C-alpha positions in Angstrom: 129.1 100.6 78.1 126.3 99.9 80.6 125.6 103.4 81.8 127.0 105.4 78.9 124.5 106.9 76.5 124.7 106.0 72.9 126.0 109.5 72.1 128.7 109.2 74.7 129.7 105.8 73.6 130.1 107.1 70.1 132.3 109.9 71.5 130.3 112.6 69.9 129.1 115.3 72.4 127.9 117.4 69.5 124.8 115.2 69.4 124.0 116.5 72.9 124.6 120.2 72.3 123.6 121.0 68.8 120.3 122.7 67.8 117.2 120.8 68.7 115.1 119.4 65.8 112.6 121.8 64.3 109.3 121.9 66.4 110.8 120.1 69.4 110.1 121.8 72.8 113.2 123.1 74.5 115.6 126.0 75.0 116.5 127.9 71.8 119.0 130.6 72.9 116.6 133.2 74.3 114.2 133.8 77.2 111.0 131.9 76.1 108.3 133.1 78.5 106.1 130.2 77.6 108.8 127.7 78.4 109.8 129.6 81.6 106.1 129.7 82.6 105.9 125.9 82.2 109.0 125.5 84.4 107.6 127.9 86.9 104.5 125.8 87.3 106.0 122.3 87.4 108.8 123.5 89.8 106.1 125.2 92.0 107.8 128.6 91.7 110.8 127.3 93.7 114.3 128.2 92.7 116.3 125.0 92.2 119.3 126.5 93.9 118.2 128.3 97.0 114.9 126.5 97.5 112.8 129.7 97.9 109.6 130.6 96.2 110.1 133.4 93.5 108.2 136.0 91.7 108.0 135.0 88.0 109.7 138.1 86.8 112.7 137.3 89.0 113.3 133.9 87.5 115.5 132.5 84.7 115.7 129.2 82.8 118.5 127.2 84.3 120.6 124.6 82.4 121.5 122.1 85.2 124.4 121.0 83.1 125.6 124.4 81.7 125.2 124.9 78.0 128.8 126.0 77.7 130.0 122.5 78.5 131.3 120.6 75.5 133.7 117.8 74.5 135.3 115.6 77.1 133.8 117.6 80.0 130.3 116.9 78.8 131.0 113.2 78.4 132.4 113.1 81.9 129.2 114.6 83.3 127.0 112.2 81.2 128.9 109.3 82.7 128.9 110.7 86.3 125.1 111.4 86.3 124.2 108.3 84.3 122.1 110.3 81.9 119.7 108.6 79.5 120.2 108.0 75.8 118.1 111.0 74.7 119.9 113.5 76.9 120.3 116.9 75.3 121.6 120.1 76.9 118.5 122.1 75.7 115.8 119.6 76.5 113.4 120.1 79.5 115.1 117.2 81.3 118.1 119.5 81.7 116.1 122.6 82.5 114.9 124.0 85.8 113.8 127.3 87.4 116.4 129.5 89.0 116.3 133.0 90.6 118.4 135.8 89.2 120.7 135.9 92.3 121.4 132.2 92.2 121.9 132.2 88.5 124.6 134.8 88.8 126.3 132.9 91.6 126.1 129.6 89.8 127.7 130.7 86.6 129.1 127.8 84.7 130.1 125.6 87.6 130.1 121.9 86.9 128.4 120.2 89.8 129.5 116.5 90.1 127.5 115.7 93.2 124.8 113.3 94.2 122.5 116.2 94.8 122.8 117.3 91.2 122.2 113.7 90.0 119.0 113.7 92.0 118.0 117.2 90.7 118.6 116.0 87.1 116.3 113.1 87.9 113.6 115.5 89.1 114.0 117.5 85.9 113.6 114.3 83.9 110.4 113.4 85.8 109.0 116.9 85.0 110.0 116.9 81.4 106.8 115.4 80.0 104.6 117.9 81.9 106.8 120.8 80.7 106.3 119.8 77.1 102.6 119.4 77.6 102.2 122.8 79.1 104.2 124.5 76.4 102.3 122.8 73.6 99.0 123.9 75.2 100.2 127.5 75.3 101.8 127.7 71.8 98.6 129.3 70.4 98.5 131.7 73.4 102.0 133.3 73.0 100.5 136.7 72.5 98.7 136.5 75.8 101.8 135.3 77.5 103.8 138.2 76.1 101.1 140.7 77.2 100.9 139.3 80.7 104.7 139.3 81.0 104.9 142.9 79.8 102.2 143.8 82.3 104.2 142.2 85.1 107.3 144.1 84.0 105.5 147.4 83.7 107.2 150.5 85.1 104.6 151.4 87.8 106.5 154.6 88.7 104.8 156.1 85.7 101.4 157.5 86.9 99.6 156.7 83.7 100.8 153.1 83.6 100.0 152.7 87.3 96.5 154.0 86.8 95.9 151.5 83.9 97.4 148.7 85.8 95.2 149.3 88.9 92.1 149.5 86.6 92.7 146.3 84.6 94.8 144.0 86.9 91.8 143.0 89.2 90.0 141.5 86.2 93.0 139.2 85.6 93.1 138.1 89.2 89.3 137.4 89.2 89.7 135.3 86.0 92.4 133.2 87.6 90.3 132.7 90.8 87.4 131.5 88.6 89.7 129.0 86.9 91.3 127.7 90.0 91.4 129.5 93.4 95.0 128.3 93.9 96.0 130.0 90.7 95.2 133.3 92.4 98.2 132.9 94.7 100.5 135.8 95.1 103.8 136.1 96.8 104.1 138.9 99.3 106.9 139.8 101.7 106.8 140.6 105.4 109.6 142.1 107.4 110.2 141.0 111.0 112.7 141.8 113.7 113.3 138.5 115.5 115.5 138.6 118.6 117.3 141.6 117.1 117.7 139.9 113.7 116.0 141.5 110.7 114.3 138.9 108.5 112.4 139.3 105.2 109.9 136.4 104.8 108.3 135.4 101.5 104.6 134.8 102.2 102.3 132.9 99.8 98.6 133.8 100.1 95.8 132.5 97.9 92.3 133.9 97.7 91.3 132.0 100.8 94.3 133.2 102.6 93.5 136.8 101.8 90.0 136.2 103.1 91.5 134.9 106.4 93.7 138.0 106.5 90.6 140.2 106.1 88.8 138.3 109.0 91.8 138.7 111.2 91.9 142.4 110.6 88.1 143.2 110.7 86.8 140.7 113.2 89.7 140.1 115.5 91.1 143.6 115.3 94.6 142.1 114.8 97.1 142.3 111.9 98.6 139.4 110.0 102.1 140.8 110.4 101.8 141.0 114.1 100.3 137.5 114.3 103.0 135.9 112.2 105.7 137.8 114.0 104.5 136.5 117.3 104.6 132.9 116.0 108.0 133.3 114.3 109.4 134.8 117.6 108.2 131.7 119.4 109.7 129.4 116.7 113.1 131.1 116.9 113.0 130.9 120.8 112.3 127.2 120.7 115.1 126.5 118.2 117.6 128.5 120.2 116.5 126.7 123.4 117.0 123.3 121.8 120.4 124.3 120.4 121.5 125.8 123.8 120.6 122.6 125.5 122.8 120.7 123.1 125.7 123.1 123.7 125.3 122.7 127.5 125.4 118.9 127.2 128.7 119.1 125.3 130.4 121.4 127.9 131.4 120.6 131.5 129.0 121.3 134.4 130.8 124.5 135.3 130.8 125.9 131.7 129.6 129.5 131.7 127.7 129.9 128.4 126.9 133.2 126.7 123.4 133.5 125.1 123.0 131.7 121.8 123.3 134.1 118.8 121.5 133.8 115.5 123.9 134.0 112.6 121.5 133.3 109.8 117.8 132.8 109.5 115.9 132.0 106.3 112.1 131.5 106.5 109.3 131.0 104.0 105.6 130.9 104.9 102.5 129.6 103.1 98.9 129.9 104.1 97.4 126.5 105.0 93.8 126.9 106.0 91.4 128.7 108.3 88.1 127.6 110.0 85.5 128.7 112.5 85.2 126.1 115.3 82.5 127.0 117.8 83.5 130.4 119.2 87.1 130.0 118.0 88.8 131.2 114.8 91.7 129.0 113.7 94.2 130.1 111.0 97.2 127.9 110.1 100.4 128.5 108.1 103.1 126.1 107.1 106.7 127.1 106.6 110.4 126.2 106.0 113.2 127.4 108.2 117.0 127.2 107.9 119.0 128.7 110.8 122.6 128.9 112.0 123.5 129.6 115.6 126.7 130.2 117.5 127.7 130.6 121.2 130.8 130.8 123.4 131.5 129.6 126.9 134.3 129.5 129.5 135.0 126.4 131.6 137.7 125.0 133.8 140.7 123.5 132.0 141.7 119.8 132.5 143.9 120.7 135.4 141.2 122.8 137.1 143.5 125.8 137.7 142.5 127.9 134.6 139.9 128.5 132.0 139.4 127.5 128.4 137.1 129.0 125.9 134.6 127.0 123.9 133.2 127.8 120.5 129.9 126.3 119.4 127.9 126.3 116.2 124.7 124.6 115.1 122.6 124.3 112.0 118.8 123.6 112.0 116.8 122.9 108.8 113.2 121.8 108.8 109.5 122.6 108.4 107.0 124.0 110.9 103.4 124.7 111.4 102.2 128.0 112.9 98.7 127.8 114.4 96.8 131.0 115.4 93.6 131.0 117.5 91.3 133.8 118.6 88.4 133.3 121.0 85.6 135.4 119.4 83.6 135.5 122.7 86.2 138.0 123.9 85.0 140.6 121.3 85.6 143.4 120.6 89.3 142.6 121.4 89.9 138.8 121.1 93.3 137.8 122.4 95.6 135.8 120.1 97.0 132.4 121.0 100.0 131.0 119.1 101.3 127.4 118.8 104.3 126.2 116.8 105.4 122.7 115.9 108.8 122.2 114.3 110.0 119.1 112.4 113.7 118.9 111.8 114.9 117.5 108.5 118.6 118.1 109.2 120.6 119.4 112.1 124.2 119.5 113.1 126.3 121.0 115.8 129.8 121.2 117.2 131.5 122.4 120.4 135.3 122.9 120.2 138.0 124.6 122.3 138.8 128.0 120.9 
């Protein structure tokens, strides 16, 4: 009985799935934009499944333990994840932010993993803040609806687009006055990195947009070209490190083909910029997940033939991309790029084909 909840011990999963008491904050069977907005804020706009930052309009409310789970299946999950006595399917401690794509893929899968136990713990730690944010916004539901409708507006209609362009800047200015970081927006940049097309979510706040304007007006450069240069260097360094590992696993006469990029997921966020003497420094931080493969031929054990080697590797980690321009070289300052990578997880294997 030590880790069972009171409801589970009583054998009554209905206590954990029925309607919430009147007035209690939680999910009530529909898309509540205020609740979703609170989840969006406390989960830092990050999808709980893929780990990527999302536009608000592309997000859903996710039940970590699916709301379709009932009976013995629910009790089993309560035991496995050692859930507290006040657990309820629809309370914020079981809710997270998820993107539309991941929500479709997840469906109603029951995740009995340590990772899900940790995620439920994170949701539990966020629950009080979610409730506070919702309570603060209860009186502002009309504003929430209006803003959400504006975000979902069909901008292909000329009249709607004209009105949006006229009034949207005032909202951004208001957000910036409240808190500069609230004026963040999520943009996307497309890059071709070593023949691999990558779409990168890029988070810029008001200060980041100022840095972008300086890069373009003072340095005569573009943000996309600058970031592309840095990401190209990042990928080259990752592939070089992976290739060195592959070589160490093969024999000295192994003839390796170039390392190929099979998957590349990158997110970028503006960090800071500063004028230091005659130099302009602009920094970004990011997350990267990459998969690589390579093949090689080497002598067999008898030395009278060849065997093929197949290799794969994963790299997962964070990086810092630092850009520098020497403004004394005006009117055409040259860009310098530095990248530092910190691995949080890596794995690789070399096997005979």
